[in-house]
Each structure stands twice: as C-alpha cells, then as structure tokens.
BAKE-47625 format. One line per 2 residues: number of its first residue (from 1); for each residue x, y, z of C-alpha. Coordinates in nm, 2 decimals, decimal comma, padded with zeros to 4 digits, m for minus. Example, Ala and Ser with C-alpha at 12.3 -4.5 7.8 and 13.67 -1.06 7.14 Angstrom:
2
1) 01,23 m00,45 00,78  01,37 m00,11 00,71
# end
This chain:
390
1) 04,95 15,11 m15,63  04,83 15,45 m15,44
3) 04,66 15,21 m15,18  04,77 15,01 m14,87
5) 04,82 14,64 m14,89  04,62 14,45 m14,68
7) 04,76 14,11 m14,54  04,60 13,75 m14,45
9) 04,62 13,40 m14,44  04,45 13,13 m14,71
11) 04,37 12,81 m14,47  04,28 12,50 m14,64
13) 04,43 12,35 m14,44  04,75 12,17 m14,49
15) 04,87 11,91 m14,22  05,05 11,58 m14,28
17) 04,91 11,25 m14,17  05,01 11,09 m13,89
19) 04,98 11,33 m13,64  04,66 11,38 m13,42
21) 04,36 11,57 m13,62  04,18 11,73 m13,36
23) 04,50 11,86 m13,21  04,55 12,03 m13,62
25) 04,24 12,17 m13,62  04,28 12,34 m13,30
27) 04,64 12,48 m13,42  04,44 12,63 m13,68
29) 04,20 12,82 m13,46  04,48 12,94 m13,23
31) 04,67 13,04 m13,57  04,40 13,26 m13,67
33) 04,36 13,40 m13,30  04,74 13,51 m13,33
35) 04,63 13,67 m13,67  04,37 13,88 m13,51
37) 04,64 14,00 m13,24  04,90 14,11 m13,49
39) 04,65 14,29 m13,70  04,64 14,09 m14,04
41) 04,26 14,20 m14,21  04,16 13,88 m14,30
43) 04,16 13,47 m14,31  04,01 13,25 m14,55
45) 03,91 12,85 m14,47  03,89 12,57 m14,74
47) 03,67 12,30 m14,76  03,75 11,94 m14,87
49) 03,65 11,59 m14,82  03,95 11,35 m14,85
51) 04,30 11,33 m14,93  04,38 11,33 m14,54
53) 04,56 11,71 m14,54  04,30 11,94 m14,61
55) 04,08 11,86 m14,28  03,81 12,12 m14,25
57) 03,43 11,95 m14,46  03,26 12,30 m14,32
59) 03,46 12,64 m14,35  03,11 12,79 m14,24
61) 03,12 12,59 m13,90  03,53 12,66 m13,83
63) 03,41 13,04 m13,94  03,15 13,01 m13,66
65) 03,43 12,92 m13,40  03,68 13,15 m13,50
67) 03,43 13,45 m13,50  03,39 13,39 m13,17
69) 03,73 13,40 m13,04  03,84 13,69 m13,27
71) 03,74 14,07 m13,27  03,87 14,27 m13,59
73) 04,00 14,00 m13,88  03,71 13,89 m14,20
75) 03,70 13,54 m14,23  03,61 13,39 m14,54
77) 03,55 13,07 m14,72  03,80 12,98 m14,92
79) 03,63 12,80 m15,07  03,24 12,71 m15,07
81) 03,28 12,43 m15,36  02,91 12,52 m15,51
83) 02,85 12,17 m15,71  02,88 12,05 m15,37
85) 02,58 12,20 m15,24  02,24 12,38 m15,27
87) 02,30 12,70 m15,37  01,99 12,82 m15,14
89) 02,15 12,65 m14,86  02,48 12,85 m14,94
91) 02,32 13,16 m14,92  02,14 13,15 m14,61
93) 02,43 13,00 m14,40  02,68 13,29 m14,54
95) 02,36 13,59 m14,45  02,36 13,39 m14,10
97) 02,69 13,43 m14,05  02,69 13,77 m14,16
99) 02,41 13,84 m13,84  02,63 13,64 m13,61
101) 02,98 13,79 m13,68  02,80 14,12 m13,77
103) 02,98 14,17 m14,09  03,27 14,00 m14,09
105) 03,23 13,73 m14,30  03,33 13,71 m14,68
107) 03,18 13,42 m14,95  03,43 13,28 m15,13
109) 03,32 13,02 m15,45  03,48 12,78 m15,66
111) 03,43 12,47 m15,83  03,57 12,21 m15,60
113) 03,99 12,18 m15,61  03,99 11,77 m15,56
115) 03,86 11,53 m15,79  03,80 11,25 m15,58
117) 03,57 11,50 m15,35  03,36 11,49 m15,67
119) 03,37 11,12 m15,73  03,31 11,09 m15,38
121) 02,93 11,27 m15,46  02,94 11,09 m15,86
123) 02,98 11,42 m15,98  03,15 11,46 m16,34
125) 03,42 11,71 m16,31  03,35 11,81 m16,65
127) 03,05 11,97 m16,47  03,18 12,11 m16,25
129) 03,27 12,45 m16,33  02,96 12,48 m16,52
131) 02,78 12,40 m16,22  02,96 12,67 m15,99
133) 02,86 12,96 m16,24  02,50 12,84 m16,24
135) 02,48 12,84 m15,86  02,66 13,17 m15,81
137) 02,45 13,31 m16,01  02,13 13,20 m15,78
139) 02,28 13,29 m15,53  02,38 13,67 m15,62
141) 01,98 13,66 m15,70  01,92 13,56 m15,33
143) 02,16 13,81 m15,20  02,07 14,09 m15,41
145) 01,67 14,10 m15,51  01,37 14,11 m15,27
147) 01,19 13,91 m15,54  01,14 13,51 m15,50
149) 01,37 13,31 m15,74  01,25 13,00 m15,92
151) 01,51 12,80 m16,08  01,49 12,50 m16,29
153) 01,83 12,34 m16,36  01,97 12,03 m16,46
155) 02,07 11,95 m16,09  01,87 12,18 m15,86
157) 01,56 12,36 m15,88  01,43 12,67 m15,66
159) 01,03 12,76 m15,59  01,02 13,07 m15,54
161) 01,23 13,10 m15,33  01,32 13,40 m15,04
163) 01,61 13,43 m14,84  01,37 13,48 m14,45
165) 01,67 13,75 m14,35  01,83 14,00 m14,52
167) 02,22 14,00 m14,48  02,38 14,23 m14,24
169) 02,60 14,39 m14,46  02,47 14,60 m14,72
171) 02,41 14,51 m14,98  02,53 14,18 m14,90
173) 02,86 14,02 m14,77  03,14 14,02 m14,99
175) 03,18 13,76 m15,26  03,49 13,60 m15,41
177) 03,56 13,34 m15,72  03,83 13,12 m15,68
179) 04,06 13,12 m15,98  04,38 12,91 m16,02
181) 04,62 12,90 m16,41  04,27 12,88 m16,61
183) 04,02 13,22 m16,71  03,73 13,08 m16,59
185) 03,77 13,22 m16,24  03,85 13,58 m16,43
187) 03,55 13,53 m16,67  03,33 13,44 m16,36
189) 03,43 13,71 m16,13  03,37 13,99 m16,41
191) 03,02 13,83 m16,52  02,92 13,87 m16,17
193) 03,04 14,15 m16,05  03,22 13,95 m15,77
195) 03,63 13,97 m15,63  03,93 13,76 m15,78
197) 04,07 13,53 m15,52  04,39 13,42 m15,72
199) 04,48 13,11 m15,55  04,74 12,99 m15,79
201) 04,90 13,35 m15,80  05,27 13,23 m15,77
203) 05,31 12,93 m15,91  05,57 12,96 m16,27
205) 05,26 12,97 m16,51  04,98 13,21 m16,26
207) 05,27 13,48 m16,19  05,35 13,49 m16,63
209) 04,97 13,52 m16,62  04,89 13,75 m16,40
211) 04,79 14,06 m16,55  04,61 13,88 m16,81
213) 04,39 13,73 m16,55  04,30 14,06 m16,44
215) 04,25 14,23 m16,78  04,06 13,91 m16,89
217) 03,86 13,99 m16,52  03,77 14,39 m16,62
219) 03,66 14,31 m16,99  03,38 14,05 m16,87
221) 03,34 14,29 m16,66  03,24 14,58 m16,89
223) 03,11 14,32 m17,08  02,81 14,25 m16,83
225) 02,84 14,65 m16,73  03,00 14,54 m16,38
227) 03,35 14,77 m16,26  03,64 14,53 m16,16
229) 03,86 14,70 m15,83  04,18 14,55 m15,81
231) 04,11 14,65 m15,43  03,95 14,35 m15,41
233) 04,21 14,14 m15,58  04,36 13,87 m15,38
235) 04,65 13,66 m15,46  04,76 13,38 m15,28
237) 05,14 13,21 m15,23  05,36 13,00 m15,01
239) 05,57 13,19 m14,70  05,76 13,15 m14,46
241) 06,04 13,41 m14,29  06,27 13,43 m14,03
243) 06,53 13,64 m13,87  06,79 13,48 m14,13
245) 06,79 13,26 m14,44  06,94 13,05 m14,27
247) 06,69 13,03 m13,97  06,43 12,97 m14,23
249) 06,60 12,72 m14,37  06,62 12,50 m14,08
251) 06,23 12,60 m13,98  06,11 12,43 m14,25
253) 06,27 12,09 m14,24  06,03 12,02 m14,03
255) 05,75 11,97 m14,30  05,86 12,12 m14,63
257) 05,89 11,75 m14,78  05,56 11,60 m14,67
259) 05,40 11,89 m14,79  05,54 11,86 m15,14
261) 05,49 11,52 m15,16  05,15 11,56 m15,08
263) 05,10 11,72 m15,41  05,31 11,53 m15,58
265) 05,11 11,21 m15,51  04,80 11,31 m15,39
267) 04,65 11,66 m15,52  04,72 11,77 m15,85
269) 04,94 12,13 m15,82  05,13 12,15 m16,12
271) 05,54 12,21 m16,13  05,57 12,10 m15,79
273) 05,95 12,10 m15,69  06,15 11,75 m15,73
275) 06,42 11,67 m15,55  06,59 11,57 m15,21
277) 06,47 11,76 m14,86  06,75 12,05 m14,88
279) 06,72 12,19 m15,27  06,31 12,25 m15,15
281) 06,38 12,58 m15,03  06,59 12,71 m15,29
283) 06,37 12,54 m15,57  06,09 12,77 m15,43
285) 06,30 13,07 m15,37  06,41 12,99 m15,69
287) 06,11 12,96 m15,95  05,96 13,25 m15,78
289) 05,68 13,00 m15,65  05,72 13,17 m15,27
291) 05,94 13,26 m15,02  06,13 13,14 m14,81
293) 06,41 13,41 m14,63  06,38 13,72 m14,47
295) 06,11 13,99 m14,43  06,33 14,15 m14,68
297) 06,32 13,89 m14,92  05,89 13,86 m14,92
299) 05,92 14,28 m14,94  06,13 14,19 m15,25
301) 05,87 13,94 m15,40  05,58 14,11 m15,29
303) 05,70 14,41 m15,53  05,77 14,17 m15,75
305) 05,41 14,01 m15,76  05,25 14,44 m15,79
307) 05,48 14,47 m16,12  05,37 14,13 m16,26
309) 04,96 14,21 m16,19  05,05 14,52 m16,44
311) 04,88 14,77 m16,16  04,90 14,61 m15,82
313) 04,63 14,38 m15,65  04,42 14,45 m15,32
315) 04,53 14,15 m15,04  04,82 13,97 m15,05
317) 04,76 13,61 m14,89  04,99 13,36 m14,70
319) 04,91 13,01 m14,78  04,87 12,83 m14,45
321) 05,07 12,52 m14,40  05,31 12,34 m14,16
323) 05,61 12,38 m14,30  05,79 12,50 m13,98
325) 05,68 12,39 m13,61  05,43 12,59 m13,43
327) 05,62 12,83 m13,30  05,83 12,89 m13,60
329) 05,50 12,92 m13,79  05,35 13,23 m13,54
331) 05,73 13,41 m13,54  05,68 13,40 m13,88
333) 05,35 13,56 m13,95  05,48 13,81 m13,62
335) 05,77 13,90 m13,86  05,57 14,00 m14,16
337) 05,34 14,18 m13,94  05,62 14,39 m13,77
339) 05,84 14,45 m14,10  05,65 14,36 m14,44
341) 05,28 14,52 m14,33  05,43 14,81 m14,26
343) 05,64 14,85 m14,58  05,30 14,83 m14,81
345) 05,07 15,00 m14,57  05,31 15,32 m14,47
347) 05,18 15,27 m14,10  05,57 15,29 m14,02
349) 05,66 15,64 m14,23  05,55 15,86 m13,97
351) 05,72 15,73 m13,65  06,01 15,75 m13,84
353) 05,91 16,07 m13,99  05,93 16,23 m13,63
355) 06,20 16,09 m13,54  06,45 16,23 m13,78
357) 06,25 16,59 m13,70  06,38 16,58 m13,34
359) 06,69 16,47 m13,47  06,76 16,71 m13,70
361) 06,65 17,01 m13,46  06,79 16,84 m13,13
363) 06,99 17,11 m13,03  06,73 17,38 m13,09
365) 06,51 17,21 m12,83  06,82 17,09 m12,61
367) 06,90 17,46 m12,60  06,51 17,56 m12,52
369) 06,53 17,25 m12,29  06,85 17,36 m12,09
371) 06,75 17,74 m12,10  06,40 17,71 m11,95
373) 06,58 17,46 m11,65  06,80 17,76 m11,61
375) 06,58 17,99 m11,59  06,35 17,77 m11,34
377) 06,69 17,71 m11,10  06,77 18,12 m11,16
379) 06,40 18,16 m11,01  06,42 17,96 m10,75
381) 06,75 18,08 m10,62  06,57 18,46 m10,63
383) 06,26 18,36 m10,47  06,46 18,19 m10,18
385) 06,68 18,51 m10,18  06,40 18,71 m10,18
387) 06,23 18,52 m09,86  06,59 18,53 m09,61
389) 06,59 18,91 m09,67  06,27 18,93 m09,53
# end
C-alpha cells in the first residue's frame, strides 16, 4: 500500500449482562475520549434493540454526546439499520449531526444484524436487504440532489421531500455500507458509490473472501459509473494486546468466555470457538479470527490482512469489547497507538532516521562542539589577560 493506514474502533458495544448498564454506557463514552487523546482516526457506533449485550439503541444520540467530549476523532453510525427507520428521518438526523460536529460524522448503514430486532418490529428478515437498498438510494438522492424526492415504496413514501438544511460536509458526509460474508454489502457499496465497511472481515470465511469482496465492489461500481476507492475500505477485527503474550492471555480471562457465550447462544456469528476458557485465546490466534498477544503479533496480523485483501485497504477498526477490565482495555489501545499505528503510518521513521544520522556523525559533531568550547575558553582567557595588562 502506498498510503498510511488509519485506525479506529467499531463499538457495537458488547457488555455482559449482570452489570450496571448505565456505567457500561459511560465506559463506552470514556473509551471514545481516550481514543481521541491517543490519535485514533474514527469510531463507529452500533444500533441494537435486543439481546442485552449491545446496549446502544441510537448511534446518533451517542455520537451527539461523544462529539461534545472529543476534539478530533470522526464518529460514524456503525450502523443505522435502515429497514427500522424512515429514510427521510435518517437523512435529516445525519445532516443535523454533520453540522453539530462540524463535519466529523459518517453514516454507516446496514440491513440490521439481530433477527430478534426485526421480529419485534414485525419485519420479515427476508425483506431487510432489499429494504436497505431502497432506503439507501432515497437517502443518497436527498443528500446529493437539490431536487425534491417523490417515492412510493412498499414500506415508505415521500412526497416532494427535500432536506431543509444542506450538509455541512461537501458534497455530503461519507456513507458506508456494512458487509459480512455475503456479497450483498460490496454490491450495494459499488452500486451507490459508497465506502465498504467489512464487519466480518477476520472470520475465517471473511478472510478467504476479502479479495473477492473488493472485486465485487469494483465491478459493481464500474457498472454504475462509480469509482471504488480502497482507501475508503474498512476492516473490523477482534484484538487485545499487552506488553507480553502471557499478560494478554491473563487479561482476557476477565471476559473472553462471556463474549463467546453471547455469540454461541444469542447472536448469530459463524464459527465461534468452542471449548474451555483457557483454550479460547489460542483458538482465536490459531484460526486467524483475531489477536490476543503483543503489538508485534498485531502488526503481523494486519500485514497478513493487507496481503489477503489483494491490494490493501484504508482503515483497521478494532472491535470494542470487554475481554479485559477497563484499565487493561485502555492499555491495549495505548500500545496500539504507541507501536502499531506508527508502523503503518510511518510517523516513527523520521525520528529514527534523525537519531541514526546524529549517531553516525557523532564524532564530527562532538569535535566541532568541543572546538567551539575550547575557542570560547581561549577567547575568555585572552580578554582577561588583556584587561590585566591594561
């Protein structure tokens, strides 16, 4: 890749049941503030309505709160489940956030991840993907055109609808489509000229399909006269790092088992590791689904993802979770900022080169400095002697 890799987090979030949910939500806010201080580029916030783990029901409300506590980090909906909302209202909310954040907001969209959410809303899961595409097309028309939009669909209508605010970001905030294993996400991203947000990128099947997914996106983009930009492609993975692999393994004893139990019994994530708690971290590393280890382990993992993507991508997103306690979790992100991000962004190269250059010319510099000191001493002595004689 000939561009620096960006870094961020994808916050569903995941909080085990049995704890104080209010405190959990405030820990999420504190993590976003922490990432802003560390220089992470972006954070994506999810929408879920059942299951008891993924507690944020409105990413827009969370983003509005987080934006007031941060300065630089970009904030995205990760994602708005479009079949659950009238698309006019989605467009209105994202434009309002675009103004309130002065351009730091991004719109991530998807069909909805939890079948239980759709069930409670009386939505047939078979209709979710086509409804998402229908809604996305209308949202983009509202954002990209000055002309009023009229639409008579199966599940929503618009009659000469027009946003009463233009977006703060020109031409409009970035829009990303979520993708798991199927090609529906890449197809929609290519068709509508949107970014691609690969949430299941490091599940075994997802890694194997990375290159193919981007090929689908590129082909679909060309079909609709759009340009697919790899730098707008984001990959989400599961990570916890510490100073040593042994420490990382001890850290995740806190919550790794509960995390996988949620996916085995509640959410539908394919190929979730089975077995005793002390084997889960090994399974995570051995399967390539994520990293429990050191910053060097994560560097090697990302380099493998770049290779598997057959050309690179733009942003690596760490899935937010509570595998470790809050202190160890914050430390994991600190280590990523300190060691992993510079490796892929080149920020540590110039200081290292400067150090090597000074070390290589040390004798020359020391000699010149020593000569200057001796000259000053001699000059002082001569001036003192001259005054004594006078």
